[in-house]
C-alpha positions, -999 to +999 in steps of 0.1 A: -921+342-208-905+364-235-867+365-240-862+398-222-878+385-191-857+353-194-826+375-196-835+393-164-841+360-146-808+345-159-789+377-149-803+374-113-793+337-112-758+345-125-755+372-098-766+346-071-740+322-085-714+349-084-721+355-047-717+318-041-684+317-059-671+345-036-681+327-004-676+289-010-646+274+008-633+309+013-605+300+037-593+270+017-595+281-020-569+292-029-550+272-004-522+290+013-519+324+030-494+345+010-472+368+030-488+400+016-522+386+029-506+378+063-491+413+066-526+428+060-538+405+088-511+416+112-518+453+104-555+446+110-546+431+144-527+462+152-559+482+145-578+460+169-550+468+195-557+505+191-531+515+164-549+537+139-530+549+108-539+566+075-511+546+057-495+514+069-458+515+060-448+478+064-443+455+035-438+483+009-466+503+024-504+500+020-534+523+021-556+517+051-593+514+041-593+476+035-572+470+065-599+486+087-625+464+071-603+433+078-600+443+114-638+441+115-640+406+098-612+392+120-629+404+151-662+388+139-650+356+123-617+349+140-580+349+134-582+326+104-578+326+067-615+329+062-617+357+088-590+376+070-604+370+035-640+377+045-634+415+040-625+409+004-655+386-002-679+412+013-663+440-007-666+418-038-703+412-032-709+449-025-692+457-058-719+438-076-744+462-062-722+492-071-718+481-107-755+477-109-759+513-099-732+522-125-749+504-153-783+519-142-769+554-141-750+552-174-777+532-192-808+517-177-818+492-150-812+463-174-777+475-182-771+477-145-783+441-140-762+429-169-731+447-156-736+431-122-741+397-138-709+400-160-689+411-129-704+383-109-691+357-134-658+375-141-629+352-129-607+383-125-631+398-099-641+364-083-604+357-076-596+390-059-628+387-039-613+355-024-579+367-014-569+393+012-555+420-011-566+456-005-569+462-043-604+447-044-618+478-027-608+500-056-635+488-081-661+492-054-653+529-048-648+538-084-681+522-094-699+540-066-682+573-075-690+570-112-726+559-105-733+587-080-716+612-102-738+602-132-770+604-111-758+638-098-754+652-133-785+637-147-807+648-118-787+679-110-786+667-075-762+680-049-767+650-025-758+626-053-728+648-061-717+648-024-720+610-024-698+608-055-672+629-038-672+608-007-667+576-028-641+591-050-623+605-019-624+571-002-609+555-033-576+572-024-574+550+006-578+517-013-549+509-037-520+526-055-535+525-090-561+550-079-535+577-087-545+573-123-581+583-117-574+621-121-564+613-156-597+595-163-615+625-149-595+649-171-601+628-202-638+628-195-638+665-189-620+672-222-645+650-240-674+666-223-663+702-231-657+692-267-691+676-272-715+686-244-702+720-231-736+737-225-749+706-207-719+705-184-720+742-177-756+739-165-742+713-139-713+733-127-727+733-091-727+695-090-693+693-105-679+717-080-696+697-052-679+665-064-645+682-066-649+699-032-660+668-013-634+647-029-607+671-019-620+672+017-621+634+021-587+631+004-570+658+026-557+635+054-540+612+029-526+641+009-511+657+040-495+623+050-482+618+014-467+653+014-449+646+046-438+611+037-433+609+000-407+582+001-430+559+020-460+565-002-443+564-036-416+537-029-434+508-045-442+527-078-404+532-084-397+495-076-419+480-103-416+506-130-406+495-165-378+521-164-363+505-133-332+487-146-329+466-114-364+453-119-366+451-157-330+440-165-336+450-201-340+480-224-370+500-211-382+507-246-382+470-255-400+463-222-426+489-230-432+474-265-435+439-250-459+453-224-481+469-251-486+436-269-492+418-236-518+444-225-537+443-258-540+405-256-550+402-219-587+403-226-589+375-252-556+359-257-534+355-226-538+370-192-517+375-160-492+347-156-490+351-118-510+325-099-517+349-071-536+371-096-552+346-119-555+311-131-521+316-147-524+327-183-562+327-185-574+358-204-600+381-188-629+367-208-637+333-222-642+330-259-679+339-260-679+370-237-646+380-252-663+385-286-690+406-270-663+427-253-646+433-287-680+444-302-682+469-273-648+483-283-660+487-319-692+504-307-672+528-286-651+536-317-682+542-337-695+567-311-662+586-312-661+588-350-698+591-358-714+597-324-735+565-327-747+546-296-745+555-260-719+580-246-713+553-219-693+533-245-668+562-248-666+569-211-660+532-203-633+530-230-615+560-216-617+545-181-602+512-193-575+528-214-562+550-185-563+522-160-543+499-183-514+523-180-508+508-145-496+476-161-483+491-194-456+510-174-446+483-150-430+449-150-447+416-154-474+428-178-503+422-180-510+425-143-546+419-132-537+433-098-525+467-110-553+471-135-581+460-111-596+495-112-607+489-148-631+461-138-664+481-136-658+496-171-646+462-185-679+446-174-700+476-185-689+474-222-703+440-229-733+448-208-741+477-232-737+454-262-760+427-247-786+453-238-786+467-274-789+432-288-819+425-265-837+456-278-828+453-315-833+416-322-861+393-313-835+366-304-813+391-286-825+384-251-822+347-254-787+350-270-776+373-241-789+348-216-768+320-232-738+343-232-742+350-194-747+313-186-716+303-206-696+331-190-703+321-154-700+283-160-666+287-177-654+308-147-666+284-121-651+254-139-618+272-146-614+285-111-627+258-088-618+230-112-582+242-111-579+248-074-596+214-067-571+199-092-599+185-114-581+199-145-550+181-158-531+213-164-537+223-127-525+190-114-492+195-133-489+231-120-498+223-084-462+229-071-460+263-088-494+273-074-485+262-039-453+282-040-473+313-052-494+312-021-467+299+003-489+269+010-460+253+028-464+277+058-502+272+058-498+235+058-476+238+088-502+260+105-529+235+097-510+207+113-502+229+143-539+240+148-550+203+146-524+192+172-532+186+208-510+201+234-481+225+229-467+235+195-430+244+192-413+258+161-380+275+153-378+313+156-364+314+120-397+301+106-418+324+127-397+353+114-397+342+078-434+336+074-458+364+086-486+338+080-473+319+110-473+350+131-509+356+121-522+321+124-502+307+153-500+335+180-496+309+208-468+289+193-437+284+215-405+293+197-369+281+201-337+294+188-311+272+170-284+261+194-305+266+225-323+239+245-359+234+237-384+246+263-397+216+283-433+208+276-456+180+289-469+156+263-486+158+239-462+181+221-457+189+184-423+202+172-417+217+138-379+214+138-354+231+115-339+199+101-304+212+097-283+232+122-293+224+157-314+193+150-295+174+177-310+197+204-344+185+192-335+148+194-323+154+230-356+169+240-376+139+228-388+114+255-380+078+252-405+050+253-431+070+234-449+070+200-439+097+176-452+109+142-424+121+119-430+139+086-409+161+063-421+195+054-422+210+020-391+208-003-381+244-010-363+259-039-329+272-027-331+302-050-304+313-074-273+292-068-288+276-036-296+239-029-331+228-023-339+223+013-367+209+035-386+236+054-390+216+086-394+181+100-425+174+121-420+154+153-453+149+172-459+127+202-491+106+199-512+082+218-505+046+208-542+040+206-544+064+177-520+044+156-535+018+133-516-013+142-513-045+123-497-078+128-459-069+131-439-075+099-403-081+110-375-074+086-341-090+086-323-058+096-341-057+130-369-032+122-405-042+125-435-026+107-462-026+133-488-004+117-498+012+084-525+034+070-533+049+036-557+078+033-567+094+001-584+128+003-589+146-030-555+151-046-536+142-014-525+106-007-511+101+028-491+070+037-483+063+074-458+035+083-452+028+120-418+013+129-401+000+160-369-019+169-332-014+166-317-018+131-286-039+126-279-025+092-288+009+076-319+008+055-341+029+032-379+025+030-394+025-005-430+035-011-444+029-046-477+044-057-488+020-084-518+019-108-540-012-114-514-026-137-486-023-110-469+005-130-451+028-106-467+063-108-447+079-080-423+068-053-404+079-022-372+066-009-357+076+025-347+061+058-376+051+081-384+082+101-370+104+074-334+114+068-336+138+098-348+112+123-335+079+110-333+047+132-297+054+142-308+083+165-341+068+178-343+067+216-347+032+231-383+020+232-396+046+207-423+038+181-420+060+150-449+066+126-433+079+093-458+100+074-453+105+036-476+125+014-481+124-024-502+145-048-522+125-073-550+132-097-583+129-078-602+097-085-571+078-096-572+042-085-539+032-069-523+007-046-493+013-022-463-011-020-436-007+006-404-024+017-369-019+030-336-021+011-299-016+017-289+019+004-254+007-005-262-025-024-299-019-034-308-053-021-341-056-004-344-069+032-366-099+036-394-100+061-419-123+076-444-112+048-419-110+018-398-082+006-427-061-009-459-054+011-490-041-005-508-020+022-537-003+005-557+017+001 
């Protein structure tokens, strides 16, 4: 098999791998349902309830096309993270077909295949195909519009022109950055009139068809925007580099800093926001990044000497205009705001690899290696990070969890796994739209009011501060209860850290892993223990009973094989919020504590009780330190 055929086979395999990367563990990676995603879900549910809008004004406003797609996937796959994100995955996969058409129309079928393969392995696009953001629909519509438009002009075909107009018109209903597209069209028109005026004039019918159909499809949105300008354009003003409240710096200095950040986003340092990227990773890895730079040089050569394909110039103009979306806004470079550039960003290196395959005997094989390295680096960087196989991503786990509001999803996971009724405070239900999306049947209570009576089993996610006494009062005596603190939250500027909730869950005693009771000198007895390690999560459960005669703290030490303490937890049995002093008589409390460790780390768990005033350990029938596993 010659190298060109090898290249085609490799490209197809890379595309297949890219489809897999958009579907694998879709509801779990990235973990957490950020509030923007949840708002999309709530709007999609409103569509299923019969509320049909052109523009959805909540949460700073959103165009509606992707929300209607989400309504379909939620109706099909359920009210879950995967059901919500499935719309993005399907759009991402469809985009691979659209960029194939783009490459085919602007080059040849091999350029189309290479463009699809590069997009398939592009971490930027893989990520946005896995989260429920409407922006992922923009590359699809722009690629379709550009491909159909090119076919229309090449074939002088009105049907192709009408298809281009439909796609371009629908792009207005995708994402805010589409408002830069008219400038791309204007730039192309100026270039075409300067270089290919007779050719364009012969195709004036097709151009008029594209413009007319685009205007017709866009008309409903244009009428809405004219009547509601504050709603449609509010977000643009909020994030502009000229907005002193957002920038808090000299706009000129901010613009200069943005320029440097944008120029470096492809090869040096990318978006720092975890919701948009593996924070800081540039668009390309080192190998494909070099190919992309060659594409920039080839585009420059065509502008100066008209060498190479005109597609280089058109792609370069497309990229340049779309980068304005991040150049003029805060937090540059933003992969979200520049997402409309993806088809052109993938097309440039595809044109280079296609040229190499034609000009050099080794070009096809070299291009195959470049594609394989490209997709492998993306898979390792993305899934290796989210599965915490990379040291850097273990260290940044907390930042990543906060970026996706994983604390609320963890609560929802526990609630969905619980038997019986689930009760949570109204304040959490209001704060986290993800809870409103994922837990529609949860029973809510208001601080200061009695909890609604529910038969066992019952799971309560209690606000651990004001009003916690009303939760204690609602707990039955002579029962078994699992207690666990929720996530520790940053209190914000000037605020103190706080725990989001405390879990109180009645459980069947048969489900508790009991051991021979270990009785401590302060009256408490450890009657069960369990250690479970799943990936990066280590869960320790300690089951206590009895009435303490002296206040105590439990220590849990996570130790390596040399007994060096890697992590530890210290708090009263049952947590600070449900310590032995408030336990109802006859209750058995399972205190659950979780740790994050590097997957595969060999550890042992040592526990005991000590006096918090003196630091002296309480003795027990098994000594003052118990090694319990795993």
